[in-house]
N, C-alpha and C positions, 0 to 999 in steps of 0.2 A: 442685407448683405449687398455690398457693391457688386455691380454687374461684372466688373473686371475680375474680381476674385472668383466668381462662378466660372467665367471663361477660362481662367487659369486652371481651375480644378478639372474642367472638361478636357482642356488641352493636355494636362498631365495624364489623362486616361485615354488618350489617343484620338480625341475628337478635334478636328481642325476648326479654325475660326469660320471657314466657309460653311461647314456642315452645321455648326452651332448656330450661326446667325440665320441660316435657312430654317432651322427648327424653331427659333424664336419668332420669326415672321409667321410661320405656320400656326404656332401656338396662340399668337395674339388674336387670331380670328375665331378662336374656339371657346371663348369665355361663356357664351350663352349655352353652348352644348354641354359644357362641363357643369354648369349650374343645374341643368335639367337632370343630368346623371346623378348629381348629389341629392336632388329632391326625391328621386326614386329610391336611392340608397337609404335616405332617412325614413321613408315610409316602410321599407322592408326591414330596417333595423327595429323599428317599433313593433312590427308584426312578430318578429322573432322573440323579442323580449316579452311581449304579451303572452305568447304561447308558452314560454318557459315559466312565467309567473302563474298562469292558469293551471299548468300541470304540476305546480308546486315542486319545481326542481330544488333540491337541497344539497348540502355538502355530501350527504351520504350517497347521493346519486353519482358522485365522481369517483367512487372507490373501486367498483368492479368486482368480479368474481373469477374463480378458477373452476376446474373440474367440469361438472355437468352444467353449471350456471343456473341451477334452479333458483327461482325467486330473486332474480337479479333486478333489484329496484332501479338502478341507473339505466340498464338496458331497456327495461319496459317503459320507464318514464320518457326516455329519449325517443322511443318509437311513438309514444303519444304526442310528444312535441312535434315530430315530423308530420304526423297526421293533421295536427292543427295548422301548422305552417302551410301545408300543401292542400288544406281543406279536403281531406279524404277520410274515409271511415277507419282506416288502419294503416300501419306501415311496418316494414321489416327493414331494420337498419343494423347491419352486422359487419364486424371485421372479417367474418368467414366468407363474405362476398369479396372476391379478390380484386375486381376491377369493373369498369362499366360494361365491358363485353360479357363478363360473367353474370352481372345483374340482369342484363337483357336476355341472355340465354336461359337463366333461371326462370324469369318471368314467362318466357315463351314455352319452355319445356314443361313447366308445371301446369300450364293452362291450355295446352293443346294435347289432343289424343290421336291415335292412329285413325286415319280416314278424314281428319280435319284438314281444312285449307287455311293457309296463312296468306294474307294479301297486304302488299305494300302499295298504297295509292299515291306515293310521293317519289317514285323512282327507285333506283338501286340503293339498298342500305349501305351503311358504312362497311368498309372492306372486311373487317374482322367478323362481321355477321354472315358473310357469304358461306363460310364453312359451318357455322352454326346451323344455318338454314339448309345447306346442302347445294347451294348454287355452284360452289366448288366442292367436289366430293371430299368428305372427311369422316373419320370414324366418330360415331355417336351423334351424327347430325340429325336434324328433324326429318330429313328425307329418308334416312335409314329406319326411322320409326313410323314411316307411312304417312307423314304430314306433307301435303303438297304445297306448292308455292306459286303465287301469281303476282305480277307486278304491273302497275300502270304508271307510265312515265308522266312527268309534268309536261304541260304544253310549252311551246317555245318561249312564251312570255312569262313562264314561271307559274302560271295558274293551274288549278286542278282540272283534270280531264274528267269531268263529272259523268259524261256519257259512258266512257269506257270503264269507269269505276263501277257504275251501276251494272254494266254488262258482265263484269267479272265477279260480282257477288252472286253466290248460289247457295244451295242448301247445305253445302259442305263448309262454307266460309265461317270460321269460328272466331278468328282474331285478325284485327287490322293493326299493323305497326306503322306508326307515324314518326319519322325522324325529324326532330325540330331543327337541328343544325344541318349544315351543308355537307359534313364529312369531307372526303377528298373530291368534292365537286365544286363548281363555281356558280351553283344556283343560289338564289336568295334563301336565307334562313326564314323559317316560318314563324310568324308572330303567333302569340297565344290566341289572339282573336281569329286568325285564319284557321288555326287548328280547331277551334271551336266550331267554325262553320263547316269544316270537313266532318267532324264528329257528328254534328247535327244531321248532315246529309246521310251519313251511313246509318245512323240510328233510325232515320226516317224510312229506310228500306228494310232493315232488320234490327229491331231494338235489342235483340239478344247478343249481337256481335260485340265481342270485347274489343275496346279501343285502347291500345297501349301507345304511350308517347315516350320516345327516347328523348329525355330532357337534358342530356349531357350538354354542358356549356351554356345552358339557358337559364338556370336557376338565378333568381333575384335580378335579372336584367330588366324585367317589367314588374308592375305592381300586382299582376295576376299570374297564376301558374296553370298548367293544363288541367289540374283537378278542379279549377273554378269553371271550366267550360265543358265538363262532361266526360273527361278521360276516366276510364275504368282502372288504368294503371299508369303511374308516372314513375319513370325509372332513371337512375343516374348513378354517378360515381362520387365517392367522397374525396378523391384526390383531384376533383375539379371544383366547381364553385362552392357547393354546400359545405365542404370540409374546411374552407377558409385558410388553406395552407398549413393547417395543423394536423388534420387527420392523416395518419400514416398509412392507411389502407381502408378499404370498405366500400360498400355500395348500399343503395336503398331502393326499395320498391314501395311506393305509397299508392293506395287505391281502395277499391271495393274490398270489403272484409274477406269475401270468399276467394278472390284472386290472390290476396296477400297470404291467406292461410294455405292455399295451394302451393305458393312459392316456399313457404316455411316448411311444409312437409317434404318438398323436394330438396331443400337445402340441408335439412337434418335427416329425418326419417318419418315414414308414415307412423302415426301414433304419438310422435314426439313434437314435431312442429316448432312453434315459437317457445316452447317451455324450456328448451335446452339451448346451449350455446353461450359459453362463458365470454365475458367482455374483456378479460385478460389485460386490464390496466390501461385501456385506450379511451375510456369514457370521458375523462377530463378533456382530452384533445378533441373528441367528437363534439362535446358540448361547446367548448370555447371556440372551436372552428366554426360551428354553426352560428354562434354569436357574432363572430367577426365577418362571416360570409358576405353580408350586404355591402360593407365598406370595401372589402377586398375585391368583390366583383366590380364595384364602381371604379376602382383603380385600374383593373384590367380593361374595362370599357373605355376609359379615357385613353389608355394606350392604343386600343384598336382604332378609335376615332383619329388620334394623332397620326398613326401609321397610314391610314387611308388618305388623310389630307397631305401627308408628306410625300407619298409615292404617286398619287394620282396626277399631280401637275407635271411629274417627270415623264409622263407618257405610258405608265404601266396600268393595266386593267386591274381594278380593285373591286372586291365584292365583300361587304356593301361599299358603295362609293362614299365620298366624303360628306355627303349631306343626308344620306338615307337614315331612316330610323333603325335602331339596333335591337336585335332579338336574341343574340348570343354574344359571346366574347371573342369569337374567331374573326380574324381579318385575313382574307385571301388576297394575295398579290400574285399576278401572273407575270413571269419573266420571259417565258418562251424559250428558255435555254436551261439545260441542267446546271451550267456554271452560275447562273443567277440564283437558283434555288440553293446551291451549295454555299455560295458566298454569303447569302442572307443568313442561313442557319449558323454558319461559322461565326458571323458577327454577333448573333444573339448569344451563342455559347461564350464568346469572349467577354461578354458583359455580365456573366453569371457570378454570383457570390461563391458558388461551389464548382470546382472543376473548370474554372475559366481558362486554365492552361491546356485543356484537352481540345483536340480538333475533331469534331464529328465528321464521319464519312458515311456515304450511302452503304447500306448492307441489306442482306436478305432477311428481313425481319419476319418472324413467324406470324402467319395470319394475313399476309399481304401478297399480291400477285406480281409485285415489282419491287425493286430495291427502294428503300425508304431512308431518308436522312432525318435524324431527330436531334435537335439541340435542346438540352434540358439540364442545365447545371443547377440542380434543385436540392433543397433540404430534404424533400421526400422524393425518392427516385421515381421519375416518370410523371411527376405531378404537373398537370397542365393548367392549374390555376396559378402556378408560378411561371415566371417568364420563360417561354418556350416557343419553339417553332419546328415544324416538320413538313415533309411533303414527299410524295412518290416521285421517283425519277422516271417520269413518263410524260408525254404531252398532256396538257398544254404547259407543263413545267410551272406549276403554281406552288407557292409556299403558303402554309397556314400558320399564322402567328396568333398566339393567345397568351393570356395570363399577365402576371405582374402583381405581386402582393402589395406593392406600393406604386402609386403613379410615378413617383420620381425614378424608381428603378425601371419601370416600363419605358419611360422617356429616354433614359440612358441607353437601354437595349436597342431601341429603334434607331437612335442616332448612330449607334455602333454598327448596326446592320448596314445603314446607308454609307458610313465611312468605309466599311469593308468592300462594298460594291465599287466604290471609287478607287480604293487602293488596288483592287484586283483588275481594274480596267473594264469591268462588266458595265459600269456606268462611266461615261467620259466627263460629264460635267453636271452641275445643278444650277 
């Protein structure tokens, strides 16, 4: 395709020649980064295919059940596939798990008992978990059931505070929660290798402590997963990476058999566990989404790398920076003003295939302690493996960009965000 024709298409979609050419100059320097992302994607694609083949996925697995869901071949086989992919003993993969927060709450509430202590050695958890834990009072929280909570913040350089972690582990410590991604913070995302080092340290103090990893946004970014480095539970959402953009709902918990069974009994009922829970016609999307997940995640990663390298030279703080290794699909950009966050998100929304005509605004979203703006013109509502961006309207006024089912769409969305900043006068020049 002639370059002039591509410029013309972008111009017709609101991207100025100045923004387009700046994007192309940025992209020219990223060839090696993109090649490495493709290599990881290829490895993970083969890993998924091999797991499906070894578990003998068949056409019958795609059909699903209704009612009680007894003897659901597709559901049970899918859970075996997830266990193989994440190298764990068992897995619970269900449409009845409504979101990532639900999956995490389920894992915590099913494996903690009154009098137990929950420890976060990586600082404050994601905002929606604060009410689950009881940091912010809420009905049905762990605190209401007599589970205490302790937190050890990361050191200023982002490293683990091993001394304080050791000091906060006692005879009541039952479970440690490790959030891989940054959430609404501008700290570095944890690599699987670093997570493994932390788990090894904790197990060296008390081998019986359950180590749970919040794996949201991290699946298939590396060639290894937390289950490969000793995690007892690995938890995530199917409308993020592993759903590949096709899963319409759902979450997963993969890990030690006892931990997964505890979660199943909490999800359904004591005495029933994994034996019930109809798949209700979503299995084909679950399987096909998992099959596509490595390549979809690679597209999102390319978008994140492109965004970092586009915004960093303009003077904005970005985490990770343009050259750092990647351990999740989220790119944080700090604008320092609410106008920057709003303009960025409205630019992403304007690039969406669905609801591009809608203008997102900050609002009092349930589970958060400040107004939040979310841009997500998605085929699956709220899906953050699709092109999306969000951020709390509070200092330091950072936006968190993620997703992109295809690299080409991610590229357009990022250029559109930059164009919106220029058009609104938030950014004066590039």
